[in-house]
C-alpha positions as CSV (number, residue, x, y, z in Angstrom):
1,M,104.2,122.9,135.1
2,Q,102.5,122.5,131.4
3,E,103.9,119.5,128.9
4,S,102.6,119.7,125.5
5,W,103.9,117.7,122.7
6,N,104.2,117.3,119.0
7,F,103.1,115.3,116.5
8,S,103.9,114.9,112.6
9,C,100.4,114.2,111.5
10,P,100.1,112.6,108.1
11,A,98.7,114.3,104.7
12,G,94.6,113.6,103.6
13,A,92.6,113.6,107.4
14,R,89.5,114.2,106.9
15,D,89.4,116.0,109.7
16,V,90.3,116.9,113.4
17,E,88.6,114.0,115.7
18,T,90.1,111.5,112.8
19,L,93.2,112.7,112.6
20,I,93.3,112.2,116.7
21,Q,92.3,109.2,117.3
22,G,95.2,108.3,114.0
23,I,97.5,109.6,116.6
24,V,95.8,108.0,119.8
25,D,96.5,104.6,117.7
26,T,99.9,105.5,116.3
27,Q,101.8,107.4,118.6
28,S,100.8,106.2,121.6
29,R,103.8,105.3,122.8
30,E,104.9,108.8,122.8
31,M,101.9,110.0,123.7
32,E,102.4,108.3,127.2
33,I,106.1,109.3,127.6
34,F,104.1,113.3,127.5
35,L,101.8,112.1,130.0
36,S,104.6,110.6,132.0
37,Y,106.1,114.0,132.9
38,Y,103.6,114.8,135.2
39,Y,103.8,111.7,137.2
40,K,107.5,112.0,136.8
41,A,107.9,113.0,141.0
42,E,105.4,110.1,142.2
43,G,108.0,107.8,140.4
44,A,104.9,106.1,137.4
45,V,104.7,106.1,134.2
46,V,101.8,106.3,131.4
47,E,100.0,103.2,130.2
48,Q,97.8,102.3,127.3
49,I,96.7,105.0,126.1
50,H,92.9,105.3,124.9
51,L,89.8,108.5,123.5
52,L,86.8,108.2,126.6
53,N,84.9,111.3,124.1
54,T,85.0,112.5,121.4
55,P,87.0,116.2,120.2
56,Q,85.5,119.5,121.7
57,R,85.6,121.9,119.7
58,E,86.5,125.6,120.5
59,D,87.0,126.3,116.6
60,E,87.8,124.1,113.2
61,Y,91.5,123.7,114.5
62,S,91.6,123.3,118.2
63,G,89.9,122.4,120.8
64,K,89.8,120.1,124.5
65,V,89.6,116.0,124.2
66,L,89.7,113.8,127.2
67,V,91.9,110.9,127.8
68,G,91.7,107.8,130.1
69,F,95.4,105.6,130.2
70,R,96.3,103.4,133.0
71,L,98.9,105.6,135.9
72,V,102.0,102.4,136.5
73,H,103.6,102.8,139.8
74,F,106.3,100.7,140.3
75,N,109.4,100.2,142.7
76,A,111.8,96.9,142.7
77,C,113.2,97.7,145.9
78,L,110.5,98.5,147.7
79,N,108.3,95.6,146.1
80,I,105.4,98.0,144.5
81,H,103.1,97.4,141.4
82,D,100.2,99.9,141.8
83,E,98.2,100.3,138.5
84,A,95.3,102.4,139.0
85,P,92.8,103.9,136.6
86,E,93.1,107.9,135.6
87,K,92.2,110.6,133.1
88,M,93.4,114.0,131.6
89,E,91.6,116.4,129.4
90,L,94.5,117.4,127.2
91,S,94.6,121.1,124.7
92,Y,94.9,120.8,120.8
93,Q,95.9,122.6,118.4
94,Y,96.7,121.6,114.7
95,D,98.4,123.2,111.6
96,P,97.1,121.8,108.6
97,Q,99.6,123.8,106.6
98,A,102.7,122.6,108.6
99,R,100.8,119.2,109.4
100,Q,101.7,119.1,113.3
101,L,99.3,118.6,115.9
102,T,101.0,119.7,119.4
103,L,98.7,118.7,122.5
104,S,98.7,120.8,126.1
105,G,98.3,119.0,129.5
106,P,96.8,121.2,131.8
107,D,99.0,123.2,134.3
108,W,99.9,122.0,137.5
109,P,101.2,124.6,139.4
110,E,104.4,123.5,140.7
111,R,104.8,123.6,144.4
112,E,107.3,125.7,146.3
113,P,109.9,124.8,148.5
114,D,108.9,125.2,151.8
115,E,110.8,128.3,154.8
116,I,112.3,127.2,157.3
């Protein structure tokens, strides 16, 4: 499973680094939803996302960035509320004409059912 999410970007961004920081600052809730898809099988959600490094460019409009966040497991019935710091490397692709930033998470293979 590999998740991707598209973000609309404001006009006039000076560079991709500033653009990505702006997305993290202004659309953090959407990024948290996007990253939470990776942990839904565990019943966890992502909160408090932030950049851990400056984006590493592969070319002018694509590259990788490392984000940090809090991974929260909560279940009132089982009296569970755990929080732990996590990080994940994301790939980005920016389309300046469409003013759209696409973030893609890692490819986590889904486990096949066990044979009986």
